[in-house]
C-alpha positions as CSV (number, residue, x, y, z in Angstrom):
1,M,0.0,0.0,-0.1
2,D,1.4,3.5,-0.7
3,F,0.9,5.4,2.5
4,T,2.0,8.8,0.9
5,K,-1.2,9.4,-0.7
6,F,-2.7,9.9,3.0
7,D,-2.4,12.5,5.1
8,I,-0.8,10.9,8.3
9,A,0.4,12.8,11.4
10,A,2.4,11.4,14.2
11,V,2.0,13.0,17.8
12,I,4.4,12.5,20.2
13,P,4.4,13.6,23.7
14,A,7.8,14.5,25.0
15,Y,8.8,14.4,28.9
16,R,12.3,13.7,29.9
17,V,13.2,12.1,26.7
18,E,16.2,14.2,25.7
19,R,18.3,10.7,25.2
20,D,15.7,8.9,23.2
21,I,13.8,11.6,21.1
22,Q,16.2,11.9,18.3
23,S,16.2,8.5,17.5
24,V,12.5,8.3,17.7
25,L,12.2,11.3,15.2
26,N,14.8,9.7,12.9
27,G,13.1,6.5,12.9
28,L,9.7,7.8,11.7
29,P,9.0,6.7,7.8
30,P,9.0,8.9,5.2
31,F,5.3,8.9,4.6
32,I,4.5,10.7,7.8
33,K,3.4,13.9,6.4
34,Y,3.4,15.7,9.9
35,I,5.6,15.0,12.9
36,I,4.0,16.9,16.1
37,V,5.9,16.8,19.2
38,I,4.6,18.3,22.4
39,D,7.3,19.4,24.9
40,D,5.1,19.0,28.1
41,A,7.2,21.5,30.2
42,S,10.0,18.7,30.3
43,P,12.8,20.0,32.8
44,D,15.7,18.5,30.6
45,A,16.9,19.3,27.0
46,S,14.1,17.8,25.1
47,A,12.9,20.8,23.6
48,D,16.3,21.8,22.4
49,V,16.8,18.4,20.8
50,I,13.5,18.6,19.0
51,T,14.1,22.2,18.0
52,A,17.4,21.2,16.4
53,A,15.6,18.4,14.6
54,A,12.9,20.5,13.5
55,Q,15.7,22.7,11.6
56,K,16.5,19.7,9.4
57,D,13.1,18.0,9.3
58,T,10.6,20.6,8.0
59,R,8.0,18.2,8.9
60,I,8.2,18.7,12.5
61,T,6.4,21.1,14.5
62,L,7.1,21.8,18.3
63,I,4.3,22.6,20.7
64,K,5.7,24.1,24.0
65,H,3.6,23.6,27.2
66,T,4.6,26.3,29.9
67,Q,3.3,24.1,32.8
68,N,3.1,20.1,32.7
69,Q,-0.3,18.7,31.7
70,G,0.5,15.0,31.6
71,V,0.4,12.6,28.7
72,G,-3.5,13.4,28.1
73,G,-2.9,17.3,28.2
74,A,0.1,16.8,25.6
75,M,-2.1,14.6,23.6
76,I,-5.0,16.8,23.4
77,S,-2.8,19.6,22.2
78,G,-1.1,17.4,19.6
79,F,-4.8,16.2,18.5
80,G,-5.7,19.6,18.3
81,K,-2.9,20.5,15.9
82,A,-3.3,17.6,13.9
83,L,-7.1,18.2,12.9
84,E,-5.9,21.8,12.1
85,L,-3.2,20.8,9.7
86,G,-5.8,18.4,8.0
87,A,-4.4,15.2,8.9
88,Q,-6.7,11.8,7.9
89,I,-5.2,9.7,10.3
90,I,-3.4,10.5,13.8
91,V,-0.6,8.2,15.2
92,K,0.4,8.4,18.9
93,L,3.8,6.9,20.0
94,D,6.0,7.9,23.0
95,G,9.1,9.7,22.9
96,D,11.1,7.2,24.9
97,G,11.8,4.7,22.1
98,Q,9.4,1.8,23.5
99,M,7.5,2.0,20.2
100,D,8.8,0.7,17.2
101,P,8.0,3.1,14.1
102,D,8.3,0.2,11.5
103,Q,5.0,-1.1,13.2
104,I,3.1,2.0,12.1
105,P,1.9,0.7,8.9
106,A,0.1,-2.6,10.8
107,L,-1.6,0.0,12.7
108,I,-3.1,2.4,10.0
109,T,-3.9,-0.1,7.5
110,P,-7.2,-1.1,9.2
111,L,-7.9,2.7,9.5
112,I,-7.2,3.3,5.5
113,Q,-9.5,0.2,4.6
114,G,-12.3,1.2,6.9
115,K,-12.1,-1.9,8.9
116,A,-11.6,0.1,12.3
117,D,-12.1,3.6,13.7
118,Y,-9.4,3.2,16.4
119,V,-6.6,0.9,16.4
120,K,-4.4,0.2,19.3
121,G,-1.4,-1.9,20.0
122,N,-1.4,-5.1,22.1
123,R,2.0,-6.3,23.5
124,F,0.5,-9.4,25.5
125,R,0.1,-11.3,22.0
126,D,3.7,-11.5,21.3
127,F,5.4,-14.0,23.9
128,Q,8.8,-13.3,23.3
129,S,8.6,-9.4,23.8
130,L,6.4,-10.2,26.6
131,Q,9.1,-12.1,28.5
132,K,11.2,-9.1,28.3
133,M,8.5,-7.0,29.9
134,P,9.4,-6.0,33.5
135,F,7.3,-8.3,35.8
136,I,5.7,-5.4,37.7
137,R,4.4,-4.1,34.4
138,R,3.0,-7.5,33.3
139,V,1.0,-8.1,36.5
140,G,-0.4,-4.5,36.7
141,N,-1.3,-4.4,33.0
142,L,-3.1,-7.7,33.2
143,G,-5.1,-6.6,35.9
144,L,-6.0,-3.2,34.6
145,S,-6.8,-4.8,31.5
146,F,-9.6,-6.9,33.0
147,L,-10.9,-3.9,34.7
148,S,-10.6,-1.6,31.6
149,K,-12.9,-4.1,29.8
150,A,-15.6,-3.6,32.3
151,A,-15.2,0.1,32.5
152,T,-14.9,0.8,28.9
153,G,-17.6,-1.9,27.4
154,Y,-14.7,-3.0,25.0
155,W,-14.5,-6.6,26.0
156,N,-12.6,-7.6,23.2
157,I,-9.3,-5.4,23.6
158,F,-6.4,-6.0,25.8
159,D,-3.3,-4.0,27.1
160,P,-5.6,-0.8,27.6
161,T,-2.4,1.4,29.0
162,N,-0.6,0.6,25.7
163,G,0.0,4.4,24.2
164,F,0.5,3.1,20.6
165,L,-2.3,3.9,18.8
166,A,-4.0,5.3,15.9
167,I,-7.4,7.0,15.1
168,R,-9.2,8.5,12.1
169,A,-9.3,12.1,11.9
170,E,-13.5,12.3,11.6
171,I,-13.8,10.1,14.8
172,L,-11.1,12.2,16.9
173,A,-13.1,15.2,15.6
174,Q,-16.2,13.8,17.3
175,L,-14.7,13.2,20.9
176,P,-15.1,15.5,23.7
177,L,-11.3,16.2,24.3
178,N,-12.3,18.4,27.3
179,K,-13.6,15.2,28.8
180,I,-10.5,13.1,28.1
181,D,-8.2,12.6,31.2
182,R,-5.1,14.8,31.1
183,R,-2.8,12.4,33.1
184,Y,-1.8,8.5,33.0
185,Y,-5.6,7.4,32.6
186,F,-5.5,8.9,29.0
187,E,-5.7,5.6,27.0
188,T,-8.8,4.3,29.1
189,S,-10.4,7.6,28.9
190,M,-10.4,7.5,25.2
191,L,-11.6,4.2,25.2
192,A,-14.7,5.0,27.3
193,N,-15.7,7.9,24.9
194,L,-15.0,6.1,21.9
195,Y,-17.4,3.6,23.1
196,L,-20.4,6.3,23.4
197,L,-19.5,7.1,20.0
198,G,-19.9,3.3,18.9
199,A,-16.5,3.2,17.4
200,L,-14.9,0.0,16.4
201,V,-11.6,-0.6,18.3
202,M,-9.2,-3.0,16.8
203,D,-6.5,-4.7,18.5
204,I,-3.3,-5.2,16.7
205,S,-0.2,-7.5,18.0
206,I,2.5,-5.1,18.3
207,P,5.8,-6.0,20.6
208,A,7.2,-3.4,22.7
209,R,11.0,-2.4,22.9
210,Y,12.5,-2.4,26.4
211,G,15.7,-0.6,27.0
212,T,17.1,1.8,29.9
213,E,14.3,3.9,29.9
214,T,12.2,4.9,33.0
215,S,8.5,4.5,33.1
216,Q,6.6,7.6,34.5
217,L,3.7,5.6,35.6
218,S,4.2,5.1,39.3
219,I,2.8,2.0,41.2
220,R,1.2,4.3,43.7
221,R,-1.0,6.2,41.1
222,T,-1.8,3.0,39.5
223,L,-3.1,1.6,42.8
224,F,-4.7,4.5,44.4
225,E,-5.9,6.8,41.4
226,F,-6.9,4.2,38.8
227,P,-9.6,2.0,40.7
228,S,-11.7,5.3,41.4
229,K,-11.6,6.3,38.0
230,L,-12.3,2.8,36.3
231,L,-15.7,2.7,38.6
232,A,-16.4,6.4,37.7
233,T,-16.0,5.4,34.2
234,F,-18.1,2.1,34.4
235,F,-21.1,3.8,36.1
236,R,-21.0,6.8,33.5
237,R,-21.1,4.2,30.7
238,I,-23.8,2.2,32.0
239,L,-26.0,5.2,32.8
240,L,-25.4,6.8,29.5
241,R,-25.5,3.6,27.4
242,Y,-28.6,2.0,28.9
243,Y,-30.5,4.5,30.6
244,I,-29.9,7.9,28.6
245,Y,-29.4,6.8,24.9
246,D,-31.2,3.8,25.1
247,F,-33.5,1.6,27.0
248,S,-33.4,-2.4,26.6
249,M,-33.3,-5.8,28.3
250,M,-30.1,-4.8,29.9
251,S,-31.8,-1.8,31.6
252,L,-34.4,-3.9,32.9
253,Y,-31.9,-6.6,34.2
254,L,-29.9,-4.0,36.2
255,L,-33.2,-2.6,37.7
256,V,-34.1,-6.1,39.0
257,G,-30.9,-8.0,39.4
258,I,-29.3,-5.4,41.8
259,P,-32.1,-4.8,44.2
260,L,-32.7,-8.7,44.4
261,L,-28.9,-9.2,45.0
262,L,-28.7,-6.4,47.5
263,F,-32.0,-7.2,49.1
264,G,-30.9,-11.1,49.5
265,G,-27.3,-10.1,51.1
266,M,-28.7,-7.5,53.4
267,F,-31.7,-9.3,54.8
268,G,-30.0,-12.7,54.9
269,S,-27.1,-11.0,57.0
270,V,-29.3,-9.2,59.4
271,K,-31.4,-12.5,60.0
272,W,-28.4,-14.6,60.4
273,I,-27.0,-12.3,63.1
274,Q,-30.4,-12.1,64.8
275,Y,-30.9,-16.0,65.1
276,A,-27.4,-16.6,65.7
277,S,-27.1,-14.2,68.5
278,Q,-30.1,-16.0,70.0
279,N,-28.7,-19.3,69.4
280,I,-31.8,-20.6,67.4
281,A,-32.3,-22.1,64.1
282,A,-33.8,-19.6,61.5
283,P,-37.2,-20.5,59.9
284,T,-37.3,-22.3,56.6
285,G,-39.0,-19.5,54.9
286,T,-36.5,-16.9,56.3
287,V,-33.5,-18.9,55.0
288,M,-35.0,-19.5,51.8
289,L,-36.2,-15.9,51.0
290,P,-32.7,-14.3,50.9
291,T,-31.2,-17.4,49.3
292,L,-33.4,-17.3,46.3
293,S,-33.1,-13.6,46.2
294,V,-29.1,-13.8,45.8
295,I,-29.6,-16.9,43.2
296,L,-32.0,-15.0,41.2
297,G,-30.1,-11.7,41.5
298,I,-26.8,-13.2,40.3
299,Q,-28.4,-15.0,37.2
300,I,-30.1,-11.9,36.1
301,L,-26.9,-9.7,36.5
302,L,-25.0,-12.6,34.7
303,S,-27.5,-12.3,31.6
304,A,-26.9,-8.8,32.1
305,I,-22.9,-9.0,31.6
306,E,-23.6,-11.2,28.6
307,I,-25.7,-8.6,26.9
308,D,-23.2,-6.0,27.6
309,M,-20.1,-8.4,26.2
310,N,-22.3,-8.8,23.0
311,S,-22.8,-4.8,22.8
312,T,-19.1,-4.1,22.0
313,P,-19.4,-1.9,18.7
314,G,-18.7,-4.5,15.9
315,S,-18.6,-2.5,12.8
316,A,-16.6,0.8,11.9
317,I,-18.5,4.0,11.5
318,S,-15.9,5.4,9.2
319,Y,-15.5,4.7,5.6
320,P,-12.3,3.8,3.5
321,L,-10.1,6.5,2.7
322,E,-10.0,7.3,-0.9
323,K,-6.6,7.8,-2.6
């Protein structure tokens, strides 16, 4: 495929990457028409390296932040510039060299063909590179992946924190960028908003490269910030998808299943404590009522989960790009 016929932009957030950013810029393929680098108030010499590179490569545009806004804030600035320049496809990769630019064709081909609206890399399908992934990252990503599936509604995707991604410009233009998370929840926040558009997200197996770079994502931030954000994302999705934008059997199942489960659990606990404290056996009816409520509630909620899993967008809303 001749990628030079399309207007493709690469957006690169840069923070503490003075050692790696030059090699990343040099490695970008020639069919990339626009290279947008965002210096997110980096305290090192990243901006100087990028400025020097821009003097040799006219494709490079440098955006400087006076205050650090996080990867999400940097990407929002880069997205806005890419749309302003008229890019048809926007690719995001980091400035630390973990993402192989040679894999860009694999990301953008489904977008050009109209088979997907948003494509992201998946490091977990390549077992050789997976073995090179630091153990703590591997465990953390596995846990986050499942929680992100439930929160965003994209049960078919994996490796949600992988920042190697590409998106069609017309889909990006529909996203409420002011609601995208400014920090490390950026990738999951993107998925949550794409789901509400009905955009088709595709996973592509792309191995990561690990060198001497240091991850900016701390364990503390992941453990204490992500769970609350994932929970908020989940409830927002359920409310909008099944009660504001639509009302279906899934909506009814939740309205019936959750009260049944809560009633059975609470009523059963209260009665168990009451009769246990008196050291007498509870009547059969008192035992059966909460038991049946819990069982029925679980069955209904399992049906709701099945409906939700089958509701993942299955067709792209964008069309193939014309050459």
